N, C-alpha and C positions, 0 to 999 in steps of 0.2 A: 815118092812117095809119102805120105804126112801118115806120122804115125801119133796113135793118140795114145798117152799112157791114161790108165785108169787114176789113177790119185797122183798125180808128180808134173808139175808144168814146167820143168827141164831136169834133165836128168843125166850124167857123165860115166867113167871105169869107176869114180868110187865113189859119186856123193846123188843125193835126188832135191830136189829144187821143189817147194809149194810159195808160190804165192799170194800174199794175203792185201788186200785192197781197202780194208776196213781198218778207220785209225783206231779202234777196239779190238783187238785181235783176239778172241776167246776160241778155247778148244771145242770145236765144232764138229760133228762128225768125219766130215772129210777129212780134214786137221789131222784129228786120232789116227785114222786109214793110215794115212801117207808115214808118221812116224812109225805103226808097227811096221806098216812095210818097209822102211829104211832100217830096222833095228832086224828083221828077220832076213834078208838081204845083205846087210851087212854094210850098210852102205851110211855116210856122212847126211843126216836130215838137216839142210839150207831151207829157214823160214826167209824167204822176201817180201817188206815191206815196207809203208812211205815213214819218211824222216820223224812226221807228227805220232806215228800209230805205237798205241798203248799194248803191250801184254799181256794176259788177264795172269794173274797168279794160277791157276791152272794149269795155262801153256808153260812158262816159264817150269813150272813143276816137270812136266808132262818133257820137255826140250832137254829136262837136264838129267833126265830118265833114258833121254835116244842117244845124249854126247850131240846135240843137234850146236848150230850155231845159227848167228840172228843178222845177215846184211837188211841196212836201210836205203831207199835209191827215192833220191830228192827228182826232181821236177823238170833238172837236168841232166837228169840219165845219172850222176856221178853216184858211185854207190859207197856204204859205207860200213864197218864191222860196228855191229849194235852194240856191242861190249863192252869194244874199247874207243869207239868211233876215228878210227882210224882210218885215210878213207884206201878200198884197194882196186886193184886193176882186173884182181877176176873173185870169183869163189874161192879157189884153191888157196889165196893169199889168207884167209882164216887161220887155218891151218895148218899152213906150212911156212911163214912169217910171221905168226899173231904179233898184234901189240905193236907195230912195225913200220914205219912213213912220215911225214914230215905234214903232211896234211890233217887237219882234225875239226869235226866236230866243233862249235864255241860249247856245249851244253857238256863237254867234257874237259875243259880248259878251265872248271870254275867251279867251285863249293857250291851248292844248292842255299839256295838265300833259306826256306823254311823245309830245313831237312825236318821229314816225320821217322817212326819208328816203329818196327815190329817184332813182335817175340818170335824168332822164326823154333822152331821143335821137332824131331825129328823122335821118335820111341818105337821099339819094336817090343813088346810080351807076347806072351806063353798062357794058353788054356788048354784045360783039356775039352778033349774032341770027346763031348758029353750032349743028350738030345735040350740039355737043357743049355748048352753055352752058348753066350751073344754075342753078336756082331756088333762094334759101333760104338758099347759105354767108352772103349779106352778113349776114341774122338772127341765124346763129349765131355766127359774129366779133364782131360787137357787144357781142352779150349778153357770152358771156364773155370777153373784153377788158374790161369793164365792172368783173366779179368777179361774176357771177348763175351759177348750175347750167347745164348744157347742156339745149339746149331738146329738151323731151321728148312733147312731144303736141300736135295740131293739128285743124284744123275751123275749118268754112265759120261753124258756132255752136257756143253754149254749152249746152251740158258739149263739150268735146273730147274725143273717144274714139279720132284714127285716132294713131298713132304716128309721131313722127317720121321723115321721109324724103327727104330733096332731090332724089330720083327722081320722088316721086307727085306734090310739089309744083310740077318742072318739069313735067311730063306733065299736071297738071290749069292748068297756068296757058296751055300748051302749045294748051290746047282751047278758051280762052278768048278767045286774043286776036282782036284786035287791043287788048283789057284787059279782064284778069285781074276777076275779085271780088277782094275785101279777104280776105286769108287769114289766123286770126289763130292765132299758137303761145304757147306757155309750158310754164317750166319748174320744177322740185320745189321751189324755194326761193320762188317768186312772179315771179319775171321773167315778162316779155310781152311780146310786138313783136304788130304787124299788118305784113304785107307783101301791096305790091301791083305789079303786072310792067306796063307800057306797052309795047306797039311805037312807031319815031321811026322819025326820018331813021336815025338812026346806028345804029343795033342795037333793043334793048330799055332802056327805064328800068327801073328796082326801086326802090319805096319801101321802109325797114323802119321804123316808126315805135313807138317804149315804153318801159320803165321796166327797172327790174332795182332791190328794195329792199336798202339798204344799212346798213337795224338803225337805230338813234337820229342824229338828225339831229347831224352834227357841229360842235362849240365851235369850230372851225378848218378853213378848206377847203383848204390846202395839199395835203393827201392829195388831197381833191376833184379837186381841177385836176391834179395828175398823172397820176392814172387817165383823167380824161377825154382830157387831153394826148397821152400814147401812145398812147389809143385810135385818136384822130384822125391821128397820127402813123402804125399800125399800117393805118386805113384807106385812108390815100392810099399807102402802097404793096402792101398786097395787090387792093383794090378799082379804078376810076378815078369817084370820086365828083363830082358838079357841086358840090354844096353840103351838110354836114351838119354838126347841132349838139346840145352834150351840156350837158343843164342839171340841176337841181338843184334839186328838187321837195318841200315837206315834204307828210305824212299823216298822218292818224289812227293813232294804234296800239293793242292791246290788252292790260293788262298786269294780272295778279290776284298777288294778292298770299296766300300759303297758310302755315300753320303745321305746325310739329308736334305728333303729341298727346305724352302723357305716357310714353308707348313709346319715344319718339323716330324715328316713322314718319310722313309724309302720304302720306293718300288723300284728295287733294280730284279732285271732279268739275266740269271748268271749262267755259263755255260757250262755244264757238267757231264757225267760218264757215269748213273750211276742205276743199279737193276733195280726194276721193277721192285714195290716192297718197301716195306719202313728202312729209313738210312739214314743214322745219326752225323750229324754235321758239330762242331764243336766252335764256336760261338766267341765273341769276346770285343773288348770295348777299350775306350782312353779310359784312364783312374780319373780325368775329370766329369765321365758322362755317369750318368745315371738312371739305370735303365727302372724301368716300369712295368715291362711287361716280359717275361723272360721265358722261351720257349727251348730246351734247347736237343727239340727231336723233330724231325721231320715226316708230315704224315704219308700213306700210303702216296706212289704216284698214280696218277689217274690222265689221263691221257695226254700224259708227256709232262703233266705239270706236277708242282710240286709248290705247295702254299701253305703258307706257315706267318703268325707275327715272332718278331725275333726285336731288337733290342735297339739302344741309341747311337745319336752320331758319328761317324766315322767308324760305324761298327765293321769289323773282319772276321769275315766268314772265311772259315777251315775243315774243308773236307779228307777227312785221310783215304779215302774210296777214291775210286778208280772216275775220273769222268764220265759224263751220260751222254745218253743222244740226243734226248731234245733239251730245250729250254727250263731252268729252276728257276720260279719266280718269287719271290721272298719280301711282304708288308714288316716295314717296322713302325709303330707308331712309338712318337717320343714325349714325356710329357710336356704339358706347355711353359 
């Protein structure tokens, strides 16, 4: 007899498995329901994807909350621990003998040639429970203070479809008391935050946890430390924090180098994985190049294409955001 589980693709005595075939795994309602099920039933959630798959920031945070494990599978059927890169013979190897093995994915054996950095934060703050209490201002303040663009979309699952509005967030949290579901928000520059609200004897406790991409990994930490210190000082003045952290994390970046043709024009299609809307891309050129037209922002995605004018010969385009579904086209005009 075949048994179909409502949320899991495979399950055992102490674990459950969710299989994702997408190259970019996002926190959809089915995946969120699977994680909730695993936590409720006290099972280890295992997410299985392809070798080239990337997890969205919201999936990473949700997996961490649920104590999840990530396995990746190659076309030959070989399975690896997605966090350590070691080959495993069974899912159970990931928690019974983590970080062990002889065969390891090549991407784990060397440092990233283009490391990118994210300022991570995790803050808890109290508020009084009153009719004028507002939810979401803590998250918005943290993101902008750390250098991120203002939050502009939010939602319970990905894709995030609702325009950022603290009034609507507050109403949503109020309806779900004594504890809200996790709400997710994002900025145009890739900054992201998970926020949660719960009732306490003193009022309500709001948690904001997320990250702000800051580009290339810094060679010195003085600027990062100053930004973090200023943010925490502002937080203490404007809110009632009980505890807060700001840390620096390294993430993978995606870089493409393109050259001008003999007519001095760059017209290149670049693979990407950007969400619809405005996306920032960092561009740089060789010191010998003199750009005549500079645009540091990519317009709204229309029908899966991004078009903009950037700058000259051997221009290197780096996007700190995740790769996207369709192609990205950039045209660059060079001086004569």
